[in-house]
C-alpha positions as CSV (number, residue, x, y, z in Angstrom):
1,M,35.2,6.2,-65.4
2,N,35.0,2.8,-67.2
3,G,31.9,1.3,-68.8
4,W,29.9,4.3,-69.3
5,K,29.7,3.9,-73.0
6,K,28.3,0.4,-72.8
7,I,25.5,1.7,-70.5
8,D,25.0,4.6,-73.1
9,A,24.9,2.2,-75.8
10,A,22.4,0.0,-74.1
11,V,19.9,2.9,-73.5
12,R,20.0,4.7,-76.9
13,A,17.0,4.8,-79.0
14,T,16.9,3.4,-82.3
15,A,14.9,4.2,-85.5
16,K,12.9,1.1,-84.8
17,V,12.4,1.5,-81.1
18,K,8.9,0.1,-79.6
19,I,8.1,1.5,-76.3
20,A,5.8,-1.3,-75.5
21,A,8.6,-3.6,-75.8
22,T,11.2,-1.4,-74.0
23,D,12.2,-2.5,-70.5
24,T,11.3,-0.1,-67.6
25,L,13.5,-2.0,-65.1
26,G,17.0,-2.3,-66.8
27,A,18.1,-5.0,-64.3
28,D,20.9,-5.9,-66.5
29,L,22.6,-2.5,-66.3
30,F,23.1,-2.1,-62.5
31,T,22.5,-5.4,-60.5
32,D,23.3,-4.2,-57.0
33,K,21.5,-1.0,-55.5
34,S,24.2,-0.2,-52.9
35,D,27.0,-0.2,-55.6
36,A,24.7,1.9,-57.8
37,E,24.3,4.4,-55.1
38,K,28.0,4.6,-54.4
39,Q,28.6,5.1,-58.2
40,V,26.1,8.0,-58.3
41,V,27.9,9.7,-55.3
42,E,31.3,9.3,-57.1
43,D,29.8,10.6,-60.5
44,A,28.0,13.4,-58.7
45,A,31.4,14.6,-57.2
46,A,33.1,14.2,-60.7
47,I,30.4,16.1,-62.4
48,N,30.8,19.0,-59.9
49,V,34.7,19.3,-60.8
50,L,33.9,18.9,-64.5
51,Q,31.3,21.6,-64.3
52,D,33.7,24.0,-62.6
53,R,36.2,23.5,-65.4
54,L,33.3,24.0,-68.0
55,F,32.4,27.2,-66.3
56,A,36.0,28.5,-66.2
57,E,36.7,27.6,-69.9
58,R,33.4,29.5,-71.0
59,K,33.6,28.0,-74.6
60,R,30.9,25.3,-74.6
61,A,27.8,24.2,-72.8
62,L,25.9,21.1,-71.9
63,L,22.1,20.8,-72.2
64,V,20.4,18.0,-70.3
65,V,16.8,17.2,-71.3
66,L,14.6,15.2,-69.1
67,Q,11.3,14.1,-70.5
68,G,8.8,11.5,-69.2
69,M,5.5,10.8,-68.1
70,D,4.2,12.1,-64.6
71,T,6.0,10.6,-61.7
72,S,8.9,9.5,-64.0
73,G,11.4,11.2,-61.9
74,K,12.5,14.4,-63.4
75,D,12.7,16.3,-60.1
76,G,14.5,13.2,-58.5
77,T,17.0,12.9,-61.3
78,V,18.0,16.5,-60.8
79,R,18.4,16.0,-57.0
80,G,20.2,12.7,-57.3
81,V,22.8,13.5,-60.1
82,F,23.4,17.2,-59.5
83,N,22.9,17.5,-55.9
84,V,26.5,18.4,-55.1
85,T,27.2,20.5,-58.1
86,G,27.8,24.1,-57.5
87,P,24.8,26.2,-58.2
88,L,26.9,29.0,-60.1
89,G,27.1,27.0,-63.3
90,V,23.8,25.0,-63.4
91,I,20.5,26.2,-64.3
92,V,17.3,24.2,-64.1
93,T,14.4,25.3,-66.2
94,P,10.9,23.5,-65.8
95,F,8.5,24.0,-68.7
96,G,4.8,24.2,-67.8
97,R,1.9,25.4,-69.6
98,P,3.0,28.3,-71.9
99,S,2.1,32.0,-70.9
100,E,0.2,34.4,-73.1
101,E,3.5,35.9,-73.9
102,E,5.0,32.6,-74.9
103,L,2.0,31.6,-77.0
104,A,2.3,35.0,-78.9
105,H,5.6,33.6,-80.3
106,D,6.5,30.4,-82.1
107,Y,6.7,27.3,-79.8
108,L,10.5,27.3,-79.7
109,W,10.9,30.9,-78.7
110,R,10.7,30.3,-75.0
111,V,13.1,27.4,-75.5
112,H,15.9,29.1,-77.2
113,A,15.8,31.9,-74.8
114,V,16.8,29.5,-71.8
115,T,19.3,27.4,-73.7
116,P,22.5,27.2,-71.5
117,K,25.1,30.0,-72.2
118,K,28.8,28.8,-72.7
119,G,30.2,27.5,-69.4
120,F,26.9,26.4,-68.1
121,I,24.9,23.1,-67.6
122,G,21.4,23.8,-68.5
123,I,18.7,21.1,-67.3
124,F,15.3,21.0,-68.8
125,N,12.7,19.5,-66.6
126,R,10.2,18.8,-69.5
127,S,11.2,20.7,-72.7
128,H,10.2,21.6,-76.2
129,Y,9.2,18.1,-76.6
130,E,5.9,18.7,-75.0
131,D,4.9,20.3,-78.3
132,V,4.9,17.0,-80.0
133,L,3.6,15.2,-76.9
134,V,0.9,16.7,-74.8
135,V,0.2,19.2,-77.6
136,K,-0.3,16.1,-80.0
137,V,-2.3,14.0,-77.6
138,R,-4.5,16.8,-76.5
139,K,-5.0,18.1,-80.0
140,F,-3.9,21.6,-79.0
141,A,-2.4,21.9,-82.7
142,S,-3.3,20.4,-85.8
143,A,-1.7,17.1,-87.2
144,E,-0.1,19.2,-90.0
145,A,1.6,21.5,-87.4
146,I,2.8,18.6,-85.3
147,E,4.3,16.9,-88.4
148,Q,6.3,19.9,-89.2
149,R,7.8,20.1,-85.6
150,Y,9.8,17.0,-85.7
151,D,12.0,18.5,-88.5
152,Q,11.9,21.9,-87.0
153,I,13.3,20.4,-83.6
154,N,16.0,18.5,-85.3
155,A,17.3,21.7,-87.0
156,F,17.0,23.6,-83.9
157,E,19.2,21.1,-82.0
158,K,21.6,20.8,-84.9
159,H,21.9,24.6,-84.7
160,L,22.6,24.4,-81.0
161,T,25.2,21.7,-81.4
162,E,27.1,23.5,-84.2
163,N,27.3,26.4,-81.9
164,G,29.0,24.7,-78.9
165,V,26.1,23.0,-77.0
166,T,26.3,19.2,-76.3
167,I,22.7,17.8,-75.9
168,L,21.8,14.8,-73.8
169,K,18.3,13.8,-74.0
170,F,16.8,11.3,-71.5
171,M,13.3,9.9,-71.8
172,L,12.6,8.5,-68.4
173,H,10.5,5.3,-69.0
174,I,8.2,3.9,-66.3
175,S,5.5,1.4,-66.4
176,K,1.9,2.2,-65.9
177,E,2.0,0.1,-62.8
178,E,4.7,2.0,-61.3
179,Q,3.2,5.3,-62.1
180,A,0.0,4.0,-60.2
181,K,2.2,3.4,-57.1
182,R,3.9,6.8,-57.3
183,L,0.5,8.7,-57.7
184,Q,-0.9,6.8,-54.8
185,E,2.2,7.9,-52.6
186,R,1.2,11.5,-53.4
187,L,-2.1,10.9,-52.0
188,D,-1.0,8.8,-48.8
189,K,2.1,10.8,-47.9
190,P,1.4,14.4,-46.5
191,E,4.9,15.5,-47.5
192,K,4.2,14.5,-51.1
193,R,0.7,15.8,-51.5
194,W,2.0,19.2,-52.8
195,K,2.8,17.2,-56.0
196,W,-0.7,16.1,-56.5
197,N,-2.4,17.2,-59.6
198,A,-5.7,15.7,-60.5
199,S,-5.2,16.5,-64.2
200,D,-2.5,13.6,-64.0
201,L,-5.4,11.2,-63.9
202,E,-6.7,12.5,-67.2
203,D,-3.3,12.0,-68.8
204,R,-3.1,8.5,-67.3
205,K,-6.5,7.7,-69.2
206,L,-4.6,8.5,-72.2
207,W,-1.6,6.3,-71.4
208,G,-1.7,4.5,-74.8
209,D,-1.8,7.7,-76.8
210,F,1.1,9.2,-75.0
211,Q,3.0,5.9,-75.4
212,D,2.3,6.2,-79.2
213,A,3.4,9.9,-79.2
214,Y,6.7,9.1,-77.3
215,E,7.6,6.4,-79.8
216,T,7.0,8.6,-82.7
217,M,9.0,11.3,-81.0
218,L,12.0,8.9,-80.4
219,R,12.0,7.7,-83.9
220,R,11.7,11.0,-85.6
221,T,14.1,13.1,-83.3
222,S,16.9,10.8,-82.1
223,T,19.6,12.1,-84.3
224,Q,23.3,11.6,-84.6
225,H,23.8,15.1,-83.2
226,A,21.2,14.8,-80.4
227,P,20.3,11.0,-79.8
228,W,17.7,10.1,-77.2
229,R,18.4,7.7,-74.4
230,V,15.5,5.6,-73.1
231,V,16.2,5.2,-69.4
232,P,14.6,2.4,-67.3
233,A,12.9,4.4,-64.6
234,D,10.9,2.1,-62.3
235,K,13.9,2.0,-60.1
236,K,14.9,5.3,-59.0
237,W,18.4,4.5,-57.9
238,R,19.1,2.6,-61.1
239,R,17.7,5.6,-63.3
240,N,20.1,8.1,-61.3
241,A,22.9,5.7,-62.0
242,I,22.4,5.3,-65.6
243,I,22.1,9.2,-66.1
244,S,24.9,10.2,-63.7
245,A,27.2,7.7,-65.7
246,I,26.2,9.1,-69.0
247,V,26.5,12.8,-67.7
248,R,30.0,12.2,-66.2
249,G,31.2,10.3,-69.1
250,T,30.1,12.9,-71.7
251,L,31.7,15.7,-69.7
252,E,34.9,13.7,-69.3
253,E,34.9,13.4,-73.1
254,M,34.3,17.1,-73.6
255,D,37.3,17.5,-71.4
256,P,36.9,21.2,-70.3
257,Q,40.1,23.0,-69.5
258,Y,40.9,25.8,-67.0
259,P,42.0,28.8,-69.1
260,A,45.8,29.6,-69.5
261,F,47.1,33.0,-68.5
262,D,50.0,35.1,-69.7
263,W,51.1,35.8,-66.1
264,K,52.7,33.8,-63.2
265,P,51.4,33.7,-59.7
266,S,54.9,34.7,-58.5
267,D,54.3,38.0,-60.5
268,F,52.2,39.3,-57.7
269,V,52.7,40.1,-54.1
270,I,49.8,40.2,-51.7
271,E,50.7,42.7,-48.8
């Protein structure tokens, strides 16, 4: 697949990233909706084949982290990009409010427990980054504890990458105006009302604080071994096209192989 590295370079976070100045539309990346949707279909089929090879190889894993404000499209990304991928080797883990058992351990305990095994693609719907986002904004931990977590997370992810896990981190970046439209849809459309959570309005009041927290997160935890991609997410089809291109390109670069055997099919006769 050609061109994915240009897309990847365009959305990679830098040490000087400014969220307020970062585009939420990305119109220069995919200009035609129909072409982008066709590309996603092709990418999804390729990801399915590559995932099968990864599962058969059983030597490495891929972790896809999806982080973003409410309504940014984490669920939609999973459906759009991995909708044809065989379920055997893909595990989606949503992170919500920690349980009492999880709170009794360090904050990364529950995360390490569900990192993908060799051969698997793991998808985090929200992630350990909640502990420097909502925990920071809501002041559920001290400023000193939050400050320590950036380096701790970097070390944790370096440990994973040094042990065969490739990490793709996507921040789904939407505008406040687009979020308002999507929240209204959850009220207007009966089939979407199950997603409604009144607490989302409380977080919306803290939009500026969350944007600051995201900016700090990107600056402090976009590393060489696990860089962040800031994906324009106001258009769902463009968001999916960007992410599917990068996931497919990354898997192709990993180039998983079916295992070799010390026998030949002709050695066996099925009677």
